[in-house]
Every structure is written in C-alpha cells, then in structure tokens.
C-alpha positions as CSV (number, residue, x, y, z in Angstrom):
1,X,5.3,-26.3,-11.4
2,X,8.3,-24.7,-9.8
3,X,7.6,-23.2,-6.3
4,X,9.4,-19.9,-5.9
5,X,8.5,-19.5,-2.3
6,X,7.7,-22.0,0.5
7,X,4.5,-20.1,1.4
8,X,3.8,-22.0,4.6
9,X,7.3,-21.4,5.8
10,X,6.9,-17.6,5.0
11,X,3.8,-17.5,7.2
12,X,5.5,-19.4,10.0
13,X,8.6,-17.2,9.9
14,X,6.6,-14.0,9.9
15,X,4.6,-15.2,12.9
16,X,7.8,-16.3,14.8
17,X,9.7,-13.1,14.1
18,X,6.9,-10.6,14.4
19,X,6.9,-8.3,17.4
20,X,4.4,-8.8,20.2
21,X,1.6,-6.2,20.4
22,X,0.8,-3.8,23.2
23,X,-0.7,-5.1,26.4
24,X,-4.5,-5.0,26.3
25,X,-7.1,-6.9,28.2
26,X,-9.7,-9.1,26.4
27,X,-12.3,-6.5,27.1
28,X,-10.1,-3.7,25.7
29,X,-9.3,-5.8,22.6
30,X,-13.0,-6.4,22.0
31,X,-13.8,-2.7,22.4
32,X,-11.1,-1.8,19.8
33,X,-12.5,-4.2,17.2
34,X,-16.1,-2.9,17.7
35,X,-14.8,0.7,17.6
36,X,-12.8,0.2,14.4
37,X,-15.7,-1.4,12.6
38,X,-18.1,1.4,13.6
39,X,-15.6,4.1,12.6
40,X,-15.0,2.4,9.3
41,X,-18.7,2.8,8.5
42,X,-18.6,6.4,9.7
43,X,-15.5,7.1,7.6
44,X,-17.2,5.6,4.5
45,X,-20.0,8.2,4.7
46,X,-17.5,11.1,5.1
47,X,-15.3,9.9,2.2
48,X,-18.3,9.5,-0.2
49,X,-19.6,12.9,0.7
50,X,-16.2,14.6,0.3
51,X,-15.0,12.8,-2.9
52,X,-18.3,12.3,-4.7
53,X,-17.2,8.7,-5.3
54,X,-19.6,5.9,-4.6
55,X,-18.7,2.2,-4.3
56,X,-20.1,0.2,-7.2
57,X,-19.9,-3.2,-5.3
58,X,-21.1,-4.7,-2.1
59,X,-18.1,-5.2,0.0
60,X,-17.7,-7.4,3.1
61,X,-17.2,-5.8,6.6
62,X,-13.7,-4.6,7.5
63,X,-11.3,-7.2,8.8
64,X,-9.7,-6.2,12.0
65,X,-6.6,-8.3,12.3
66,X,-3.5,-8.9,14.4
67,X,0.0,-8.8,13.1
68,X,0.2,-12.6,12.4
69,X,-3.1,-12.5,10.5
70,X,-2.0,-9.5,8.5
71,X,1.2,-11.3,7.4
72,X,-0.8,-14.5,6.5
73,X,-3.3,-12.5,4.4
74,X,-0.5,-10.8,2.5
75,X,1.2,-14.2,1.9
76,X,-2.0,-15.5,0.5
77,X,-2.3,-12.5,-1.8
78,X,1.2,-12.7,-3.0
79,X,0.8,-16.4,-3.6
80,X,-2.3,-15.7,-5.8
81,X,-0.2,-13.4,-8.0
82,X,3.3,-14.9,-8.0
83,X,2.4,-18.6,-8.4
84,X,0.9,-18.4,-11.9
85,X,3.7,-15.9,-13.0
86,X,6.4,-18.3,-11.9
87,X,4.6,-21.1,-13.7
88,X,4.7,-19.1,-16.9
89,X,8.4,-18.1,-16.5
90,X,9.6,-21.6,-15.8
91,X,7.3,-23.6,-18.1
92,X,10.2,-24.5,-20.4
93,X,12.8,-25.1,-17.8
94,X,12.3,-26.9,-14.5
95,X,15.0,-26.9,-11.9
96,X,16.0,-30.0,-10.1
97,X,13.7,-31.1,-7.2
98,X,16.4,-30.5,-4.6
99,X,17.4,-27.1,-5.9
100,X,13.7,-26.1,-6.1
101,X,13.1,-27.3,-2.5
102,X,16.1,-25.5,-1.0
103,X,15.5,-22.3,-3.0
104,X,11.9,-22.1,-2.1
105,X,12.6,-22.6,1.6
106,X,15.3,-19.9,1.6
107,X,13.0,-17.5,-0.1
108,X,10.2,-18.4,2.3
109,X,12.3,-17.5,5.3
110,X,13.4,-14.3,3.6
111,X,9.9,-13.3,2.6
112,X,8.7,-14.1,6.2
113,X,11.4,-11.9,7.6
114,X,10.3,-8.9,5.6
115,X,6.6,-9.4,6.4
116,X,7.5,-9.7,10.1
117,X,9.1,-6.3,9.9
118,X,6.2,-4.7,8.1
119,X,3.5,-6.4,10.3
120,X,4.6,-4.3,13.2
121,X,4.3,-1.0,11.3
122,X,1.3,-1.2,9.0
123,X,-1.8,0.4,10.4
124,X,-4.2,-0.6,7.6
125,X,-4.3,-1.8,4.0
126,X,-6.7,-2.3,1.2
127,X,-5.5,-5.7,0.0
128,X,-6.4,-6.4,-3.7
129,X,-4.4,-9.5,-4.6
130,X,-6.3,-12.3,-2.9
131,X,-9.9,-11.4,-3.6
132,X,-12.1,-9.4,-6.0
133,X,-12.7,-6.5,-5.4
134,X,-10.3,-6.7,-2.4
135,X,-10.6,-6.5,1.4
136,X,-10.0,-3.8,3.9
137,X,-7.6,-4.7,6.8
138,X,-7.0,-2.7,10.0
139,X,-4.1,-3.9,12.2
140,X,-5.5,-3.4,15.6
141,X,-2.3,-3.8,17.8
142,X,-0.4,-1.3,15.6
143,X,-3.2,1.3,15.8
144,X,-3.4,0.9,19.5
145,X,0.4,1.1,19.9
146,X,0.8,4.2,17.8
147,X,-2.2,6.1,19.4
148,X,-0.6,5.4,22.8
149,X,2.8,6.6,21.7
150,X,1.3,9.8,20.3
151,X,-0.9,10.3,23.3
152,X,-3.7,10.7,20.9
153,X,-7.5,10.5,21.6
154,X,-8.3,6.9,20.6
155,X,-11.6,7.7,18.9
156,X,-10.0,10.6,16.9
157,X,-6.9,8.6,15.9
158,X,-8.9,5.6,14.8
159,X,-11.2,7.6,12.7
160,X,-8.2,9.4,11.2
161,X,-6.7,6.0,10.2
162,X,-10.1,4.8,8.9
163,X,-10.5,7.8,6.6
164,X,-7.2,7.0,4.9
165,X,-7.9,3.3,4.4
166,X,-11.5,3.7,3.5
167,X,-10.5,6.2,0.8
168,X,-8.3,3.4,-0.7
169,X,-11.3,1.0,-0.6
170,X,-13.4,3.6,-2.4
171,X,-10.8,4.1,-5.1
172,X,-10.9,0.4,-5.9
173,X,-14.6,-0.2,-5.5
174,X,-15.9,3.1,-7.1
175,X,-13.7,2.8,-10.1
176,X,-14.6,-0.5,-11.8
177,X,-11.4,-0.9,-13.9
178,X,-8.9,0.0,-11.1
179,X,-8.1,-3.4,-9.7
180,X,-7.8,-5.1,-13.1
181,X,-5.6,-2.2,-14.3
182,X,-3.3,-2.5,-11.3
183,X,-3.0,-6.3,-11.6
184,X,-2.4,-5.9,-15.3
185,X,0.5,-3.5,-14.7
186,X,2.0,-6.0,-12.3
187,X,1.7,-8.6,-15.0
188,X,3.3,-6.2,-17.5
189,X,6.2,-5.7,-15.1
190,X,6.9,-9.4,-15.2
191,X,6.3,-9.7,-19.0
192,X,8.9,-7.0,-19.5
193,X,11.6,-9.1,-17.9
194,X,14.4,-10.4,-20.1
195,X,14.4,-14.2,-19.7
196,X,12.3,-16.1,-17.2
197,X,15.0,-18.0,-15.3
198,X,17.1,-14.8,-15.0
199,X,14.1,-12.9,-13.6
200,X,13.6,-15.6,-10.9
201,X,17.2,-15.2,-9.9
202,X,16.8,-11.4,-9.7
203,X,13.6,-11.8,-7.6
204,X,15.3,-14.2,-5.3
205,X,18.2,-11.7,-4.8
206,X,15.7,-8.9,-4.3
207,X,13.9,-10.7,-1.6
208,X,17.2,-11.8,-0.1
209,X,18.4,-8.2,0.0
210,X,15.3,-7.0,1.8
211,X,15.7,-9.7,4.4
212,X,19.4,-9.0,4.9
213,X,18.6,-5.3,5.3
214,X,16.0,-6.0,8.0
215,X,18.6,-8.1,9.9
216,X,21.6,-5.8,9.1
217,X,20.7,-2.4,7.6
218,X,24.3,-1.3,6.9
219,X,24.4,-2.3,3.2
220,X,23.9,0.1,0.3
221,X,22.2,-2.2,-2.2
222,X,19.1,-1.0,-4.0
223,X,16.3,-3.6,-4.3
224,X,14.9,-1.9,-7.4
225,X,18.3,-2.1,-9.1
226,X,18.4,-5.8,-8.5
227,X,14.9,-6.7,-9.9
228,X,14.6,-4.1,-12.7
229,X,15.4,-4.5,-16.3
230,X,15.4,-1.6,-18.8
231,X,12.1,-2.8,-20.2
232,X,10.5,-2.8,-16.8
233,X,11.2,0.8,-16.0
234,X,8.4,2.2,-18.2
235,X,5.9,-0.1,-16.3
236,X,7.4,0.9,-13.0
237,X,6.9,4.6,-13.9
238,X,3.2,3.9,-14.5
239,X,2.9,2.0,-11.3
240,X,4.7,4.7,-9.4
241,X,2.4,7.4,-10.8
242,X,-0.7,5.3,-9.9
243,X,0.4,4.7,-6.3
244,X,1.4,8.3,-5.8
245,X,-2.0,9.4,-7.0
246,X,-3.8,6.9,-4.8
247,X,-1.7,7.7,-1.7
248,X,-1.9,11.5,-2.3
249,X,-5.7,11.3,-2.8
250,X,-6.1,9.5,0.5
251,X,-4.0,12.1,2.3
252,X,-6.0,14.9,0.7
253,X,-9.3,13.3,1.9
254,X,-7.9,12.9,5.4
255,X,-6.9,16.6,5.5
256,X,-10.2,17.7,4.0
257,X,-12.5,15.7,6.2
258,X,-10.4,15.6,9.4
259,X,-10.9,19.1,10.6
260,X,-14.7,18.8,10.4
261,X,-15.0,15.5,12.3
262,X,-11.8,15.0,14.3
263,X,-11.3,17.7,17.0
264,X,-7.7,16.8,17.7
265,X,-6.7,16.3,14.0
266,X,-4.0,18.9,14.0
267,X,-2.2,17.4,17.0
268,X,-2.5,13.9,15.5
269,X,-1.1,15.0,12.1
270,X,1.8,16.9,13.7
271,X,2.6,13.9,15.9
272,X,2.3,11.4,13.1
273,X,4.5,13.4,10.8
274,X,7.2,13.6,13.5
275,X,6.9,9.8,13.9
276,X,7.3,9.4,10.1
277,X,10.4,11.6,10.0
278,X,12.0,10.2,13.2
279,X,13.9,7.0,13.6
280,X,17.4,5.9,14.4
281,X,19.9,5.3,11.5
282,X,19.1,1.6,11.5
283,X,15.4,2.2,11.2
284,X,15.9,4.8,8.4
285,X,18.2,2.4,6.4
286,X,15.6,-0.3,6.6
287,X,12.8,2.1,5.6
288,X,14.8,3.3,2.6
289,X,15.7,0.0,1.2
290,X,12.4,-1.7,1.9
291,X,10.6,1.1,0.1
292,X,8.9,2.9,2.9
293,X,10.7,6.2,2.3
294,X,9.4,6.1,-1.3
295,X,5.9,5.7,0.0
296,X,6.4,8.7,2.3
297,X,7.4,10.8,-0.6
298,X,4.4,9.6,-2.5
299,X,2.1,10.9,0.3
300,X,3.5,14.4,0.0
301,X,3.9,14.6,-3.8
302,X,0.5,13.0,-4.5
303,X,-1.3,15.3,-2.0
304,X,0.2,18.4,-3.7
305,X,-1.0,17.1,-7.1
306,X,-4.5,16.4,-5.9
307,X,-4.7,19.8,-4.1
308,X,-3.5,21.7,-7.1
309,X,-5.9,20.0,-9.5
310,X,-8.9,20.4,-7.2
311,X,-8.0,24.1,-6.9
312,X,-8.1,24.5,-10.7
313,X,-11.0,22.3,-11.7
314,X,-12.9,21.4,-8.5
315,X,-13.5,17.9,-7.1
316,X,-15.7,16.8,-10.0
317,X,-13.0,17.9,-12.4
318,X,-10.4,16.0,-10.4
319,X,-12.5,12.9,-10.5
320,X,-12.0,12.7,-14.3
321,X,-8.7,11.1,-13.3
322,X,-10.7,8.0,-12.6
323,X,-12.5,7.9,-16.0
324,X,-10.0,5.5,-17.6
325,X,-6.4,4.5,-17.5
326,X,-5.8,7.2,-20.2
327,X,-6.8,10.0,-17.8
328,X,-4.4,8.8,-15.0
329,X,-1.6,11.3,-14.5
330,X,1.7,10.5,-16.1
331,X,4.7,10.4,-13.8
332,X,6.0,13.8,-15.1
333,X,2.5,15.4,-14.6
334,X,2.6,14.7,-10.9
335,X,5.0,17.6,-10.4
336,X,3.2,19.6,-13.1
337,X,-0.6,19.4,-12.4
338,X,-1.3,22.1,-15.0
339,X,0.0,19.7,-17.7
340,X,-2.5,17.1,-16.6
341,X,-5.3,19.7,-16.5
342,X,-4.4,20.9,-20.0
343,X,-4.3,17.3,-21.4
344,X,-7.5,16.1,-19.8
345,X,-9.6,19.3,-19.6
346,X,-8.1,21.7,-22.1
347,X,-8.0,25.4,-21.3
348,X,-10.0,26.1,-18.1
349,X,-11.1,29.3,-16.4
350,X,-11.4,30.2,-12.7
351,X,-13.2,27.7,-10.6
352,X,-15.9,29.3,-8.3
353,X,-15.9,26.4,-5.8
354,X,-12.8,24.2,-5.6
355,X,-14.3,21.8,-3.1
C-alpha cells in the first residue's frame, strides 16, 4: 500500500518544531493536571443540566497532555483515517518505491510543521478519529500560558475552557450517530474526488501550502481551492454546517452556564475575544490560510443560530437538531434560523420558557 505520509517523521517534526511551554515547577504541573480533571467532571454536570443531553456511553477520563502528546495523538488519528483512504485511491496504481518514499517524507515534514504550529495554540479538543467514541484532550501548557497572558483567575479560566470542550464530548457521546455521520462525510469528501492519483497530488499540494504558509505567510494561495473538486463542495457545505452548529452550540453553553458558575466570566470572555481578534499580519495570514479564521466565524455564526432557535422553541425544541442527520441545519439555514424551525417544527407559537 502506498504511504501518503511518513507518520513517524510527522510526529518527530512536530516535536522538534513545537514551541516550549510556559515555565512551571513539577508541583505546579501536577496541580494543573489534577485541577483540569476535577473541573472536567464539574463542567460535565453543568453541561448536562443546561443542555438536557446525557452521554450514552462510558467515556475514559480526560487526557491532560502537553504539546508533543497533542501532536502525536492527532497524527495517530489522521493515520487511522487517511491510510485506508489512500489505499483505496491507489489500489490500481502504485508509485515507484523511491518516489513513494521521497513523497511520504516530504509530506511528513510538512504535516509535522502544521501540527507544530497548531500544538502551541489549541487549548482543548474532542478527538474522534483514533478511537470510538473519541477522547477529550486538554493541552495543559497552552491553557496555563493563555490564562497568564490574560491575567485570568486560573480556576475560572480552566472551568471556562472545560465547559466548551465537554460540550463537544457531550455532542458526540449523547448523540449515538454523530461520530459515524462525521466520519462518513469525511469519506464522502474523498469519494467525491475526480481521480485517485490526482486527489493525492492535490492533497500533497494542500499540505505543502499549509506548511509553506506557516514558514512564510506572505502567499495568497487558498488551501481549499487546492484540494476541492466541484463534486466535493456539496459535502464540504454539509461539513461546514455541522461544524458551525457544534462550535456555536459549545459557545452558547459557555455563555449560558458561565455567568452562574464563573465569577470572572465577563472579563475572561472580553480578554479572550481580544486575543482572538489580535495578532500581527504574519499571524493573521497563517490563521486565515490554515483555517483558524473560518473556525472563529463558525463560533459567532453558530452561536447566533443556536440562540435564535432556543428563543423560538426552547432548549428541548433545539435538541431536535440531534434527532438525525435530516434535522441538522443546512448551510443556508444557519443564517436563517426561522427556516430551520419551519422545516423541523412547522408553525410555532410563543415559547414561555426559552431556556
């Protein structure tokens, strides 16, 4: 089977290029890990009460990781997904051994460069690729670094982060079909490609462009333009709608629970929003091309959609979004929540209690 990425080299590159974390003593590091695990459990209770969603599976404890471990875990997840897909795409045409070896090493370095960049910025993640039903990761050095930069109360900031990430865990463990649907859409994106070997070339160029932007963010190329085909755009629309919903829902829960349990939440939110919007031109270019700006827009647009729907039909009415893939919002409905309400609920009257 052709190897698209030298995965071991990707892990090594991410570890070598990743930023060092903030200075903490062993005792401080131990305290952070214990604190994040405890606050994850506390957040889970708040999220369940606020959303009315209950996990349907027993999940392992949260994994509190450093930047190197986060990158290695994501490499393992990507490997689980990409390896069988590359095998399907190249089953009728194998490249020469030398070309395969050289190409996989180049892509490994490029992928590691991208993951090194991200490993210094991600606070937490619900990782769904490498295990069923997924695993919750909290990146301790990044959380400590940001809370220090914001001058935030450590307990308050850590609980605030946990609320967001635990909401993602709840979405995937309270909705039995969610993970399979998401992975199926990833599969559909690949299936919609026009020609296996051409897709591999586009993917290589896409990873290469991301790596080049991390090193030199002056270019204007769009990664999505490189990897997309016309047939993939419909799938990408569905994936975009799903991720916007999930991110917006997590933001909505943070805003709903936060004021009740986090005394300094307004200060944290204001400082974090300023941090999201700030950045020098180099940083902004990297965020745009690597997709972080898209994610930031998803937070805002998705939160507005969830808020509008809950206002109209209440939280239980909103939760119908998780009944099946057919009740997920279409991309066009995210900016027109009334259209989703009409499609899923039909005509509705005033809601006495929107929460």
